[in-house]
C-alpha positions in Angstrom: 91.1 -95.2 39.9 89.6 -92.6 37.4 86.1 -93.1 36.3 85.9 -94.7 32.8 84.9 -92.5 29.8 82.1 -93.1 27.3 81.7 -96.6 25.9 83.7 -97.3 22.8 82.3 -99.0 19.7 78.8 -97.4 19.9 77.9 -96.5 16.3 76.4 -93.0 15.5 73.2 -94.8 14.2 72.7 -96.4 17.6 73.1 -93.0 19.3 70.7 -91.4 16.9 68.1 -94.2 17.4 68.4 -93.6 21.1 67.8 -89.9 20.7 64.8 -90.7 18.4 63.3 -93.0 21.0 63.6 -90.4 23.6 62.5 -87.3 21.6 60.3 -88.5 18.7 58.8 -91.9 19.3 55.0 -91.6 20.0 54.9 -88.0 18.7 53.8 -86.9 15.2 56.9 -84.7 14.7 60.0 -84.4 12.6 63.2 -82.9 13.9 65.4 -80.3 12.2 68.7 -81.6 10.9 70.5 -78.9 13.0 69.0 -80.3 16.1 70.4 -83.8 15.3 73.8 -82.2 14.8 73.7 -80.3 18.0 72.7 -83.4 20.0 75.4 -85.6 18.4 78.1 -83.0 18.9 77.5 -83.5 22.7 78.5 -87.1 22.1 81.6 -86.3 20.2 80.1 -87.1 16.7 81.1 -84.7 14.0 78.6 -82.8 11.8 79.8 -84.7 8.8 79.3 -88.1 10.5 75.8 -87.1 11.6 74.7 -85.9 8.2 76.1 -89.1 6.7 74.2 -91.2 9.2 71.0 -89.4 8.6 71.3 -90.0 4.8 72.1 -93.7 5.4 69.0 -94.0 7.7 66.8 -92.4 5.0 68.2 -94.9 2.4 67.5 -97.8 4.8 63.9 -96.7 5.3 64.3 -95.6 9.0 63.9 -91.9 8.4 61.8 -89.8 6.1 62.6 -86.2 4.9 60.1 -83.4 5.6 61.3 -80.1 3.9 60.0 -76.9 5.3 61.2 -74.0 3.3 65.0 -74.0 3.3 65.2 -76.3 6.3 65.1 -80.1 6.3 63.4 -82.1 9.0 63.6 -85.8 9.6 60.8 -88.0 11.0 60.3 -91.7 11.8 59.1 -94.2 9.3 56.8 -97.2 10.4 59.9 -99.4 10.2 61.8 -97.1 12.6 58.8 -97.0 14.9 58.8 -100.8 15.1 62.5 -100.9 15.8 62.2 -98.3 18.6 59.1 -100.0 20.0 61.0 -103.2 20.3 63.8 -101.4 22.1 61.4 -99.9 24.5 59.9 -103.3 25.2 63.4 -104.7 25.8 64.3 -101.8 28.1 61.2 -101.5 30.3 59.2 -104.7 30.0 61.5 -107.7 29.3 64.5 -106.3 31.1 67.8 -108.0 31.8 66.7 -110.5 34.4 64.6 -113.5 33.4 62.9 -115.0 36.4 60.8 -117.4 34.3 60.4 -120.8 35.9 58.4 -122.8 33.4 61.4 -124.7 32.2 60.6 -124.7 28.5 63.2 -124.3 25.8 63.2 -123.9 22.0 65.4 -126.4 20.1 66.4 -125.7 16.6 68.3 -127.8 14.1 69.5 -127.2 10.6 71.9 -128.5 8.0 73.2 -126.5 5.1 75.8 -127.8 2.7 79.1 -126.0 2.1 77.8 -124.7 -1.2 75.3 -122.5 0.9 77.9 -121.2 3.2 76.7 -117.6 3.0 73.2 -118.6 4.0 74.6 -120.7 6.8 76.6 -117.8 8.2 73.6 -115.5 7.9 71.3 -117.9 9.8 73.8 -118.4 12.6 74.1 -114.6 13.0 70.3 -114.3 13.2 70.0 -117.2 15.7 72.5 -115.6 18.0 70.7 -112.3 17.7 67.4 -114.1 18.7 69.0 -115.6 21.9 70.1 -119.0 20.6 73.3 -120.7 21.6 75.0 -123.6 19.9 74.7 -126.7 22.1 76.0 -129.4 19.7 76.8 -129.4 16.0 73.6 -128.4 14.2 71.6 -128.1 17.5 70.7 -124.7 18.9 68.8 -123.8 22.0 67.1 -120.8 23.4 65.2 -120.2 26.7 61.4 -120.1 26.5 59.2 -120.3 23.4 60.9 -118.4 20.6 59.0 -117.3 17.6 61.3 -118.2 14.7 59.6 -115.6 12.4 62.3 -113.1 13.5 65.4 -115.1 12.6 63.7 -116.5 9.5 62.0 -113.5 7.9 59.6 -114.0 5.0 59.9 -117.8 5.4 63.6 -117.8 4.3 65.3 -121.2 4.9 62.1 -122.5 6.5 62.4 -125.8 4.7 65.9 -126.2 6.1 65.1 -125.7 9.7 63.4 -128.0 12.3 62.0 -126.4 15.5 60.8 -128.1 18.7 59.5 -126.7 22.0 60.5 -129.0 24.9 61.4 -129.4 28.5 64.7 -131.1 29.6 64.3 -134.7 30.8 66.9 -134.1 33.5 66.4 -130.5 35.0 69.6 -130.9 36.9 71.6 -131.0 33.6 70.3 -127.6 32.4 73.2 -125.8 34.1 75.8 -127.7 32.1 73.8 -127.3 29.0 73.7 -123.5 29.4 77.5 -123.4 30.0 78.1 -125.5 26.9 75.8 -123.4 24.7 76.7 -119.8 25.9 79.8 -117.9 26.7 78.6 -116.9 30.2 81.9 -115.2 31.1 81.6 -112.8 28.1 78.0 -112.0 28.9 78.8 -111.4 32.6 81.8 -109.2 31.5 79.6 -106.8 29.6 77.4 -106.3 32.6 80.4 -105.8 34.9 81.8 -103.2 32.5 78.5 -101.4 32.5 78.5 -101.4 36.3 82.0 -100.1 36.4 81.0 -97.1 34.2 77.6 -96.3 35.6 77.8 -97.6 39.2 80.2 -94.8 40.2 78.9 -91.7 42.1 79.6 -89.4 39.2 79.7 -91.2 35.8 81.2 -89.6 32.7 82.4 -86.5 34.4 83.7 -85.1 31.1 80.3 -85.3 29.4 78.9 -81.8 28.6 75.5 -82.4 30.3 72.9 -84.9 31.5 71.4 -85.3 28.1 74.7 -86.6 26.8 75.0 -88.9 29.8 71.4 -90.2 29.3 72.0 -91.0 25.6 75.2 -92.8 26.4 73.5 -94.7 29.2 70.6 -96.0 27.2 72.6 -96.7 24.1 75.1 -98.9 26.1 72.4 -100.6 28.0 70.6 -101.6 24.9 73.7 -103.0 23.4 74.3 -105.0 26.5 70.7 -106.3 26.5 70.9 -107.3 22.8 73.9 -109.6 23.5 72.1 -111.3 26.4 70.0 -114.4 25.6 68.1 -113.9 28.9 68.8 -117.3 30.4 66.5 -117.9 33.4 68.2 -116.6 36.5 68.0 -120.0 38.3 70.4 -121.5 35.7 73.0 -118.8 36.1 75.9 -118.5 38.6 75.2 -116.8 42.0 75.4 -113.0 42.0 74.8 -112.8 38.3 75.8 -109.2 37.5 72.7 -108.5 35.4 70.7 -108.0 38.6 72.9 -105.2 40.0 73.4 -103.7 36.5 69.7 -103.4 35.9 69.2 -101.7 39.2 72.0 -99.3 38.4 70.6 -98.5 35.0 67.1 -97.7 36.3 68.5 -95.6 39.2 70.8 -93.6 36.9 68.1 -93.2 34.3 65.8 -91.7 36.9 68.6 -89.4 38.1 69.4 -88.1 34.6 65.9 -87.9 33.0 64.5 -84.6 34.4 67.5 -82.5 33.4 67.9 -84.3 30.1 64.2 -83.5 29.2 64.8 -79.8 30.0 67.8 -79.8 27.6 65.9 -81.6 24.9 63.2 -78.9 25.0 65.9 -76.3 24.5 67.8 -77.9 21.6 65.0 -79.7 19.6 63.4 -77.7 16.7 60.5 -79.8 15.5 57.5 -79.6 13.3 54.3 -81.6 13.3 53.8 -84.0 10.5 50.4 -85.4 9.3 49.6 -89.1 9.7 
């Protein structure tokens, strides 16, 4: 069977953020627009799409323009630094495998009338993003102690939501609770797909170089992690694929990093920017 190609459905902005996390985060620099274009072309993204994405990221407060003569450079904003720092934490500190054994869960309930359907839809989306699963009508659960400031920014909907931190009265029932609240097959399927792509001896053979492979690798892994609520491993089926997938990610990242860093030094035109 032929090795699978690059992951589909990865947006240009996701790839650009991965590049920024690798080349810019933690450094007081801005990168020339032509360098962004050269890197994104390695990933099959057109110059027009890259320029459009850069403009959109400026409009969304993620990038700042730094003109130097006739050349335009783009650097991180504080908002982008926060987004990238969160990604770094998810990649290297939190990880894919939750071995927490304290048994605590966050329970959240809310009720919004049909007249506030848009708010209800937005809240559900934010809760899923924060790792919550729907256990019963109006009752959501998430492993561990979740700070609801993230799904409820600026106190929005605060009066409509009730939150409790608790332990299950019957620990033996947690497995069924997890199966009811989360689509474990879908979560496992994403890890298995990642392993199918990156667990091969020579992944993405058609990619132009190791920089392209590294950016695809990290971008896909972050998307997999963001769809995983990090349920404690003891409540998951045996041989949960996140364990093998995380080992594959770290191994492949180590293999690609040295050559990717060399290529970055060759293609990135950057200037220092004052703080």
